[in-house]
C-alpha positions as CSV (number, residue, x, y, z in Angstrom):
1,X,103.7,192.1,1.6
2,X,105.9,190.0,3.8
3,X,105.3,190.2,7.6
4,X,108.9,191.3,8.3
5,X,108.3,194.3,6.0
6,X,105.1,195.1,7.9
7,X,106.8,194.6,11.2
8,X,109.7,197.0,10.2
9,X,107.5,200.1,10.3
10,X,105.8,199.1,13.5
11,X,108.5,197.6,15.6
12,X,108.8,200.6,18.0
13,X,105.0,200.8,18.5
14,X,104.9,197.0,19.3
15,X,107.8,197.5,21.8
16,X,106.0,200.3,23.5
17,X,102.8,198.3,23.7
18,X,104.6,195.3,25.3
19,X,106.5,197.5,27.8
20,X,103.3,199.3,28.8
21,X,102.3,196.2,30.7
22,X,105.6,195.6,32.5
23,X,109.3,196.2,32.2
24,X,111.0,193.4,30.2
25,X,114.5,192.4,29.1
26,X,115.4,191.6,25.5
27,X,114.8,187.8,25.3
28,X,111.6,188.2,27.3
29,X,110.4,190.7,24.7
30,X,111.2,188.3,21.9
31,X,109.3,185.5,23.5
32,X,106.3,187.7,24.5
33,X,105.8,189.2,21.0
34,X,106.1,185.7,19.5
35,X,103.5,184.4,22.0
36,X,101.1,187.2,21.6
37,X,101.3,187.1,17.8
38,X,101.0,183.3,17.7
39,X,104.4,183.2,16.0
40,X,103.5,185.7,13.3
41,X,106.1,188.2,14.5
42,X,109.6,187.1,15.3
43,X,112.1,189.8,16.5
44,X,115.7,189.3,15.6
45,X,118.5,190.8,17.7
46,X,119.4,193.0,14.7
47,X,115.9,194.5,14.8
48,X,115.2,194.5,18.5
49,X,118.1,196.2,20.1
50,X,118.5,199.0,17.6
51,X,114.8,199.8,18.1
52,X,115.1,199.7,21.9
53,X,118.1,202.0,21.6
54,X,116.2,204.5,19.4
55,X,113.4,204.4,22.0
56,X,115.9,205.1,24.8
57,X,117.4,208.0,22.9
58,X,113.9,209.5,22.4
59,X,113.2,209.1,26.1
60,X,110.3,206.8,25.4
61,X,111.8,204.0,27.4
62,X,114.6,203.7,30.0
63,X,116.9,200.7,30.4
64,X,118.4,199.6,33.7
65,X,120.7,196.7,34.4
66,X,119.5,194.3,37.1
67,X,121.0,191.2,38.7
68,X,118.9,188.1,38.7
69,X,118.9,185.5,41.5
70,X,121.2,183.3,39.4
71,X,123.7,186.2,39.0
72,X,122.9,187.0,35.4
73,X,122.7,190.7,34.6
74,X,119.8,191.7,32.4
75,X,118.9,195.1,31.0
76,X,115.2,195.7,31.7
77,X,113.4,198.3,29.6
78,X,110.6,200.3,31.0
79,X,108.2,202.7,29.3
80,X,108.3,206.4,30.4
81,X,105.4,208.8,30.7
82,X,106.5,210.3,27.3
83,X,106.5,206.7,25.9
84,X,102.9,206.1,27.2
85,X,101.8,209.3,25.4
86,X,103.6,208.3,22.2
87,X,102.0,204.9,22.3
88,X,98.5,206.5,22.7
89,X,99.2,208.8,19.7
90,X,100.5,205.8,17.6
91,X,97.5,203.7,18.6
92,X,95.1,206.5,17.6
93,X,96.9,206.8,14.2
94,X,96.9,203.0,13.8
95,X,93.1,202.9,14.3
96,X,92.6,205.6,11.6
97,X,95.0,203.7,9.3
98,X,93.2,200.4,9.7
99,X,89.8,202.0,9.3
100,X,90.9,203.7,6.1
101,X,92.5,200.4,4.8
102,X,89.3,198.5,5.6
103,X,87.2,201.2,3.9
104,X,89.1,200.6,0.7
105,X,89.7,196.9,0.9
106,X,86.3,195.9,2.5
107,X,83.9,198.6,1.3
108,X,80.8,196.4,2.0
109,X,81.9,196.1,5.7
110,X,82.0,199.8,6.4
């Protein structure tokens, strides 16, 4: 399976995980996910912004425009309390999923 296909189902979870640490703007999110995944994941605008907007509509993140010192306006996204709970639920499910996958794929390791 191609990494973009795997990323597709987990984009929102990765965004919540990134935003749990600090509010970020779009390009910063792209760079941070690239850095943390050692280049394995690469968000494209066509993936990133629709996912952020879905998270906003679900009240899992809030976005607010801020002016930077060099007069550039950036929309910063911040996780909400509801988003933190959703991330905890998704992380718990991810742990169950990976444990089940490992049990099937690596039976001698379980």
